[in-house]
C-alpha positions as CSV (number, residue, x, y, z in Angstrom):
1,M,1.5,-9.7,-28.3
2,R,1.5,-6.7,-26.0
3,V,4.2,-6.4,-23.7
4,L,5.5,-4.7,-20.0
5,L,8.8,-4.9,-19.9
6,V,9.8,-4.0,-16.0
7,E,13.4,-3.5,-16.4
8,D,15.5,-0.5,-14.9
9,D,18.9,-1.4,-16.6
10,Q,18.7,1.1,-19.6
11,T,21.1,-1.2,-21.7
12,A,19.3,-4.7,-21.3
13,R,15.7,-2.8,-21.9
14,G,16.6,-1.5,-24.9
15,L,17.7,-4.6,-26.3
16,I,14.5,-6.6,-24.9
17,V,12.9,-3.7,-26.4
18,K,14.1,-3.4,-29.9
19,S,14.4,-7.4,-30.4
20,L,10.4,-7.5,-29.2
21,I,9.5,-4.1,-31.8
22,E,11.5,-6.3,-34.7
23,T,9.4,-9.4,-34.3
24,G,6.6,-7.5,-34.4
25,H,5.5,-7.1,-30.6
26,L,4.3,-3.9,-28.7
27,V,6.2,-2.8,-25.7
28,E,5.2,-0.5,-23.3
29,Q,8.2,0.2,-20.4
30,A,8.4,0.7,-16.7
31,E,11.7,1.6,-15.1
32,D,10.8,0.6,-11.2
33,E,7.7,-0.1,-9.0
34,R,5.4,2.8,-9.2
35,Q,5.7,2.9,-13.1
36,A,5.3,-0.6,-13.1
37,L,2.0,-0.8,-11.3
38,L,0.7,2.2,-12.5
39,H,1.0,0.3,-16.2
40,A,-0.4,-3.0,-15.0
41,G,-3.2,-1.1,-13.9
42,S,-4.4,1.2,-16.5
43,A,-3.9,-1.4,-19.5
44,D,-4.1,-4.9,-20.6
45,F,-1.3,-6.6,-21.4
46,D,-0.9,-11.0,-22.5
47,V,2.3,-10.4,-20.7
48,I,4.6,-9.0,-17.8
49,I,8.9,-9.2,-18.7
50,L,9.3,-8.2,-14.8
51,D,13.1,-8.1,-13.3
52,R,14.0,-9.3,-10.0
53,V,15.7,-6.6,-8.6
54,L,14.8,-2.7,-9.3
55,P,16.0,0.6,-8.1
56,D,15.8,1.6,-4.2
57,S,16.6,-2.2,-3.7
58,V,13.2,-3.0,-4.4
59,D,12.4,-6.6,-4.9
60,G,10.5,-7.5,-7.8
61,L,8.6,-10.3,-6.0
62,H,7.2,-7.6,-4.0
63,V,5.4,-5.8,-7.6
64,L,4.5,-9.2,-8.4
65,T,2.7,-10.3,-5.2
66,T,1.0,-6.7,-5.2
67,L,0.0,-7.3,-9.0
68,R,-1.9,-10.7,-7.7
69,K,-3.1,-8.7,-4.3
70,M,-4.8,-6.3,-7.2
71,G,-6.7,-9.6,-8.9
72,N,-4.2,-9.2,-12.4
73,T,-4.0,-12.1,-13.7
74,T,-1.5,-11.6,-16.5
75,P,1.3,-13.9,-16.9
76,V,4.7,-12.7,-15.6
77,L,8.1,-13.9,-16.5
78,L,10.6,-13.2,-13.9
79,L,14.0,-12.2,-15.1
80,S,16.9,-12.7,-12.5
81,A,20.3,-13.1,-12.6
82,L,19.8,-15.1,-9.1
83,S,19.7,-19.0,-10.1
84,D,19.5,-21.2,-7.1
85,V,16.7,-23.6,-7.2
86,E,15.7,-21.5,-3.7
87,D,15.5,-18.1,-5.8
88,K,13.5,-19.6,-8.3
89,V,11.1,-21.5,-6.0
90,A,10.6,-18.2,-4.1
91,G,9.5,-16.6,-7.4
92,L,7.0,-19.4,-8.4
93,K,5.1,-18.9,-4.9
94,A,5.3,-15.3,-5.4
95,G,2.6,-15.6,-8.2
96,A,5.2,-15.6,-11.6
97,D,4.4,-18.0,-14.6
98,D,7.8,-18.5,-15.2
99,Y,11.4,-17.8,-14.2
100,M,14.4,-16.7,-16.5
101,T,18.0,-16.7,-15.6
102,K,20.6,-13.7,-16.5
103,P,22.2,-13.7,-19.5
104,F,19.9,-15.0,-21.6
105,S,19.1,-15.9,-25.8
106,F,16.4,-13.3,-27.3
107,A,15.4,-16.2,-29.0
108,E,14.4,-18.6,-25.9
109,L,12.9,-15.7,-24.1
110,L,10.7,-14.9,-26.9
111,A,9.7,-18.7,-26.8
112,R,8.5,-19.0,-23.4
113,L,6.7,-15.4,-23.8
114,E,4.8,-17.0,-26.7
115,A,4.5,-20.3,-24.9
116,L,3.2,-18.0,-21.6
117,T,0.2,-16.7,-23.8
118,R,-0.8,-19.8,-25.7
119,R,-1.4,-21.3,-22.3
120,N,-3.2,-18.1,-20.9
121,R,-5.4,-18.4,-23.8
122,T,-6.4,-21.9,-23.5
123,T,-6.6,-22.0,-19.4
124,A,-7.2,-18.8,-18.4
125,Q,-10.4,-18.9,-16.2
126,P,-12.3,-16.1,-14.8
127,P,-11.3,-15.6,-11.3
128,T,-13.8,-16.5,-8.5
129,H,-12.0,-15.1,-5.3
130,L,-11.1,-11.6,-4.6
131,D,-8.8,-10.6,-2.2
132,V,-7.6,-7.1,-1.1
133,G,-5.4,-7.6,2.4
134,D,-8.0,-9.5,5.1
135,L,-11.0,-8.6,2.7
136,A,-11.9,-11.3,0.3
137,I,-15.0,-11.8,-1.7
138,D,-16.4,-14.7,-3.0
139,L,-17.6,-14.4,-6.7
140,L,-19.7,-17.6,-7.0
141,S,-21.4,-17.7,-3.4
142,R,-21.8,-14.0,-3.4
143,T,-20.2,-14.0,0.2
144,V,-18.0,-11.3,2.0
145,H,-15.6,-12.0,4.8
146,R,-13.0,-9.4,6.4
147,A,-10.9,-10.9,8.7
148,G,-12.8,-14.3,8.7
149,Q,-15.9,-12.6,9.6
150,K,-18.6,-12.5,7.4
151,I,-20.1,-9.6,6.2
152,D,-23.6,-9.4,4.9
153,L,-24.1,-7.1,1.7
154,Q,-26.9,-5.9,-0.7
155,P,-27.0,-7.2,-4.3
156,R,-26.1,-3.1,-5.0
157,E,-23.6,-3.1,-2.1
158,F,-21.6,-6.0,-3.1
159,R,-21.2,-4.9,-7.1
160,L,-19.8,-1.7,-5.6
161,L,-17.9,-3.8,-3.9
162,E,-16.1,-6.4,-6.4
163,F,-15.6,-3.1,-8.7
164,L,-13.9,-1.1,-6.4
165,M,-11.6,-4.8,-5.2
166,R,-10.6,-4.9,-9.0
167,H,-9.4,-2.0,-9.1
168,A,-7.7,-1.7,-5.6
169,G,-4.9,0.4,-4.9
170,K,-6.3,2.9,-8.3
171,V,-8.6,5.9,-7.6
172,V,-12.0,5.2,-8.8
173,T,-13.8,8.1,-9.9
174,R,-17.5,8.8,-9.8
175,A,-18.0,8.8,-13.7
176,M,-16.6,4.7,-13.7
177,L,-18.6,3.8,-10.5
178,L,-21.8,5.1,-12.2
179,E,-20.8,3.5,-15.4
180,G,-19.0,0.0,-13.9
181,V,-21.7,-0.1,-11.2
182,W,-25.2,1.7,-12.2
183,D,-24.9,1.6,-15.7
184,Y,-25.2,5.2,-16.3
185,H,-23.1,6.9,-19.2
186,F,-24.0,10.0,-17.9
187,D,-24.4,11.8,-14.5
188,P,-27.6,12.1,-13.1
189,Q,-26.6,14.1,-10.4
190,T,-27.6,11.7,-7.4
191,N,-26.1,10.9,-4.2
192,V,-26.8,7.5,-4.6
193,I,-22.7,7.4,-4.9
194,D,-22.3,8.6,-1.4
195,V,-25.3,7.0,0.2
196,H,-23.7,3.3,-0.9
197,I,-20.2,4.4,0.2
198,S,-21.2,5.2,3.3
199,R,-23.1,1.9,4.1
200,L,-20.1,0.0,2.2
201,R,-17.9,2.1,4.9
202,Q,-19.9,1.2,7.7
203,K,-20.1,-2.8,7.0
204,I,-16.4,-3.4,6.0
205,D,-14.3,-0.8,7.8
206,K,-16.3,0.7,10.8
207,P,-16.6,-2.7,12.9
208,F,-12.6,-3.3,12.2
209,E,-9.7,-1.8,13.5
210,H,-8.2,-0.5,10.2
211,P,-10.1,1.5,7.5
212,M,-9.9,0.3,3.9
213,L,-12.3,2.3,1.9
214,Q,-10.7,5.9,1.6
215,T,-12.2,8.8,0.1
216,V,-9.5,10.9,-2.2
217,R,-10.2,14.4,-2.2
218,N,-11.6,16.1,-5.6
219,A,-10.9,12.5,-6.9
220,G,-13.0,9.7,-6.1
221,Y,-12.5,7.0,-3.6
222,M,-9.6,4.2,-3.9
223,L,-9.8,0.8,-1.6
224,A,-6.3,0.4,0.0
225,C,-4.2,-2.6,-1.2
226,E,-2.1,-2.3,2.0
227,I,-4.0,-2.1,5.7
228,V,-3.0,1.3,7.1
229,P,-4.0,2.2,10.4
230,R,-7.0,5.0,11.2
231,L,-6.1,8.2,11.7
232,P,-6.7,9.0,15.5
């Protein structure tokens, strides 16, 4: 089992990591929101253990909702010292698959992790909808809406948008687009990406107040997870 542990308490993190490794599992660690999103976006995990309280007063629920908006469906076990029913309900509604209060026994933690991964293997289905901000894509009907307004895309534009939405909040390079959208395993030195990005912007950004498709200089492109005001 490959586990991402998001926990800022060094002592607690060390104990959990040691116990998981001793029971034969692979563990990657994150101490804050930035590291958590970076790890979750760059590798596949069987399960994520997420602490409710992170540095700088960041609520782990914010990390959780961001992951779900990015299309990340990895099972999440939320750890918290908050034991009220209202807190548990809030965690589950935010997208957690399980909720465990501190203190806890490692035997129970391991059992819950194994149950989550087992459940995920037997019931996981590929997503049919992707949502980033007010932009929504239906992979079955091949339709796109932003702020409730339907947007008509050509097949290649749809594939490009789907790829960007699956990597929302992360920089996507030309090489990634060429391989993921055009099935090129080399750079044919064409402006096909620039042309399609420009067309896509005209459709998903220009008619709306806030742009989402950003150019990252000398790096590539990124579809913003959060809508930001258009620069004057």
